[in-house]
N, C-alpha and C positions, 0 to 999 in steps of 0.2 A: 615806477620803481618803489618798492616798499620802503617804509621809514622804520628805522630801528627805534623801538619804544621799550624802555626798561621799566618794569613795574614792581610794586611792592605792596603787600597786603598787611594790614594792621588790624587785628581783632581786639576789641576792647571789651573788657568785662572780667571782674575778679572770679566769677563763677567758672570761667575757662581754666584759670590757673589753679583753682581748687579741685579741678577734676570733676566738677558737678555736671558739666555739659561737654560734649565733644564739638570741636570747632569744624563743623561740616561746611561752613560758609567759605573758608579759605580753600578747601579742596575743590568746591564747586567753581569758585572764581578762577583758580589756577587752570583748571581744565578748560573752562570757557574761554579765557583770554589766550591760552595757548593756541586755540583754533584760529585766532585772529592775529597771530604773529607777535603778541606781546610777551617779552621775556620776563618771567617772574623769577627774580633772583633772591628775594627775601620774603619770609613770612614771620610776622612778629605777633605775639600775644602780650597784652599789657593790662594790668588791673585798673580798677576804678580809682586812680590817683592822678589828680590834675597835673602835677609836675612831671610825672613819668610819661603821661600821655603826650604832653607838649614836647618833651625831650625826644620821644620816639618819633613823632611826626617830623620834627626838625631834622633828625638824622635821616629819615626816609626821604625827605625832599632833597637833602644834600647828595644822595646817591641814585635817585630814581626820577624818571620823567613823570611817572604816574603813580600816585599813592591812593589806595582805596582803603578807607576805614570801614569797619563793620561794627555796629553797636554803639551804645551810648547816646542815642538820640531821643530817648524817652523823656517823660516829664518830671522824673524824680531827681533828687539832689545828687545822686551818684551817676547821673547821665551827664557826662562832662565833655563829650566830643565837640559840641559847638564852641564852648569856651576855649578848649584846647587848640582847635584849628585857628580860631581868631588870634590867640596869643602867639601861636607858632608862626603866623604870617604877619604879625604886627598890626592887626586890625581890631576894631571895636565890634561889639555885638550890637546889632540894630534890630529894633522891633519892626516886624512886617505885618501891617494890618491885613494885607491880602492873604497872608498865611493864616492869620488868626481867623479870618472869615472862613477859609477852607476847613480848618480844624473844627470849628463850631458846626459847620455843615455836616462834616463826617459824623460827629457825635449825634446830630439830629437823625441822621439816617439809621444809626444804631439804636435809637430810642433810649439813649443812655445820657445821664446828666454829666456834663463836662465839669471836672473839678478845676479850681483856680490854678493849680500847678501846671496845667496843660498850656498855660500862656508861655511857659519857658520854651515850648517848641516853636513859637513864632519868632524867636530871636535867632538871627543868623549872622555870620561874619559879614562885615560891611563889604558890599560888592559881590557877594556870593550869587551864583546862578541857582535859582530855585528848581528843584526836581520834585514836581508834585507827586505825592504818593496816593494813588487812587485805591489802594487796597489796605491802607492803614492810616494811622493818625500822625505818624512821625514824618515830617517832610525831610527829604534828602536834599543835598546841595553839592555844588561844585565850586571850588575856589581855584582860580588860575593865578599863580603867584611866581614871578621871577623865573619863568621857564618850566615850572612844575605845575602839575594839575593834581588837586586833591579832590577825590570823590568820597563823600561821606554818606554811607547807606545804613539803614536800620539793620539791627541784628536778627530780626525775625526772618527765618529762611524764605518763607513764602513771599514776603514783601521784597526782600533783597533780590530774589530771582526775577520777580516781575519787573522791578525797576531796572535791573541790568539789561534784560531783554528789550524792554519797551523804551527806555530812556537813555541809559548810559552807552550802550553799544552804538546807537545812531550818533550820539555825540562824539564818541571816539572815532568812528569811521569818518565823520565829517572833519575832525580836527587833524587826524593823522592819516598818512597813506599806509594803512595796515595791510600786511600780507597774510600769510598763514603759516602756522607751525603744525606739522602733522607727524605722528609717530606710529610705528609698527613694532610690536613686541614678538620676538621669536622665542619660543619656549624650548629649553633643552632638558634632557634627562640622562642620568647615568654618567655624568662627567662633572668634576669639581670646578669651582670658579677659577682657581689659579691655572689649571691645565687649559681650560677653555680660553682664558685670557691669552695664554701663550700661543695657542693654535690660531686664534683670530689674528693676532699680530698687532704690533704697535702702529704699523702703517695705516691700518683701518681704525684702530681705537683712538688715534690722535687726529683724525679728520675733524675739521671744524664745521662743515656743512655738506652732507648730513653728518651728525654725530652718532657714535656708537658707544653704548654704555652697558655694563653688566650689573645685574641685581640678583644677589643670592638669596634664596628662600630656603625653607626647611626641606632639603633633599633635592632641590633643582635650582637651575640658574636661568634667568631671563636675559635676553639680548635685546636692548631697545635701540631702534634706529629712528632718529628724529631729524626731519628736514624742515628747513625754513625757506619759503618760496613766495613768489607773487601770486600763485594760484594753486588750487588743489591738484590739478593735473600735473603741474611742474613738480610739486612735492612728491606725487606718486611715482613719477619717473625717477627722481633722485633716490627714493627709498628702494624701488625695485632694483636699480643698478647696484646699490650697496648690499641689498639682500642676496643678490646673486653671488657677489664676492664672498659673503659670509658663508653661504651654503656650500660653495666650492671648497671651503676649508673645514667646516664643522657640520656639514649637512647630515652626516650619519647620526648626530646627537640631537637634531632638532625634531621634536615630535609634533609641533604645531605652532600656531600663531594667534595672537590676540585672544579671542574668546575660547579657543580650544582648551579642553581640560585633559589632564593626563589620564584620568580614569575613562573619559569618553573615547580618546584615541586608542588606549589600551584595549578597551572592550571591542572596538571595531576591528582591531588587528587580530584579536583572539578569535572572533567570529570568522574573519577572513581565512585564518589558518585552521579552523575547526578544532581548536584546542580547548580543553577544559581547564578549570582553575580550582585548586584545592588550597584552602587557607587553614593552617593549624595555629591556634593561639593559646597561650597559657599565661594567666596572670594579668591579662589585658582585655579590655572590652573589644568587641568585634567591629572596630571602626572601618576596616578595609571592606568587609562585606557590605556594610551599610552604604559606603560610598559607591561601590560597584553596582549596588541595587539601583542607584539613580541612573546608571547607564544601561539598565535592562540586561545586566549580565548575570547569569546564574553562577553560583559559587557553591562548591562542596565545602562544608565547614566542620571543623572539629574544634570545640572550645573546652578549655579546662580552666578551672578557677585558679589553680596554682601551678607553678612549675613542677612541684612534687607529684601532683596528680598526673601530669603529662608523663613524667619520668616513670611512674608506676605503670602507665599504659603501655609504654614501649620497652620497659625493662631496664631503664637507665636510672640508677639511684644515687649516683655520685657525679662529680664533675661540675663545670660551670654552665652558664647560660649558652655559651657558644656550642659546646658539645651537645647540649640538649636540643638546641635548634637544628644543628646539622643532622643529628641522628633521627630526629623526628621527621625532618624533610626527606631523609633517605627512606625511612619506613613507608611514608605515604607515596613516595615516588615509585616504589616497588608495586604498590597496590594500584596506582594510577599512572602508568608509564607514559601515557599520551596527554598528560596534563601538566600545567605549570604548577609547581609546588612553592608555597610561601609558608614558612614556619617561623613563629615568633615566640620567644620565651622571655618573660619579664618578671622581676621580683616585685610583687604587688605593694610592698611597704617601703619602697625606696624612691626618693626624689633626687633632683639634680644636686641639691645641697650636700648630700651624703658623699658625693665624689667617689663612688665606688668604681673599681676597675672594670667590672663586668656585671652589670645589673640587667641589661636587656640585650638580646641578640636576635638577629633576623637572618634567615638562610633562604635563598631562592635557588631552585633547581629547574632548569629548562633543558630537556634532553640530557646531553652529557656535561653540560655546564653547571657549575655550582659557585655561588657567590655568597659570602657571609660578612656581616658587619656587627661589631659589638659596641654598645654605648654604656657610659657610666651611669646614666639616669635610669630609674625604674618606672613602674607603672603609675606612681603618684606624681610624676613630673607633668607639668602643664603642656610640654611640647612633645611628649613621647608619642601620642597618637599621630600628630602631623608628620613627625619624622618617620615613623614606621610605615605609614601609608605611602608617603611620597617616595621614600628610598626604595622600598620593596617593589612598588609598581614601576618606578624608573628603571630598576635593574631588570625586572621581568620584561618590560617593553624592549629594552636594548638587547637583551639576550634572545628574545623571540625574533627580533629583526636580524641579528647576527646568524641565527639558525637558518633563516630564509636565504641569507647570502652565501652560506657555506656550500 
């Protein structure tokens, strides 16, 4: 029977808080440990300050069985993890000659002179278990303290990954009866988060194992099913049963799972139905066509630098973006009646901070169906491309599916 292990990740380094580097270590560790049934409830980043590191480690030990620190094991004065773990656990730092010998040997293999400050790396909290670092100079270590386990790893991603796979996971499997946590993500399109939540129902969303959660992205919503079990097969069975319940309620909105992409699924559906696609864009770069090109889908494109240029093309010189998008889609629909039409009109000099009522509009026509949406942000917005691509393809996908069911 698997043992419940609650874990916490602590990334150490002021450069993380300054935004100079991205904390990819915590993401890697969270995914890795999830696969072994370790619950990661907290991720913390703390700068190179001894007092704050000590406080963070103490807090982590008070609420977690397993604490993994990343970084701060180098030879410089701002590498404070060893001292902080020692103080947090009420221990002294002890010089380890065996570690010093290993560090010196590593430098000899590099043909590099070892500076005196590297001696700091041979000091560890009293009683710590040494984790030899065969791919770097900073030794890692483990401290078992009053029911908690602290694992301190170097911050260099290559070293951290090697040590986790080769040293730490075998230690954790030997110490704990670890199970597995497995997840499957169902991708939905053409439906909002609140409506999806209501349709799935609280009876499923409030399940404890497997759990069901929603994650809204720009223009689509993911449904994540996560199961905790003793084995992968058992987790798969639990996930499949829950997935069947979810599909029975919202299956018409699910376009794929896990690595499936909306543009890939949409392209396959269009080829299956022998439909063409026409994209008309004004004031916005041709992001949709570039995305669909990755799915080997041909697109007929009409691009205009400004909404005014599009308006002149179809004879519309007044009105807002909604009217322009709708009339443009209608014009191209007459010319291409057997194609899906996506028309987008966006004010090129407007971003989301302007809070305009109608700066970007998208209209989708499939057969006799028409759907339109208006946004306040314009072409200068950082999110406009993502929203336009995802929303328009989501609507087109669901409309083509509905056309097939009619």
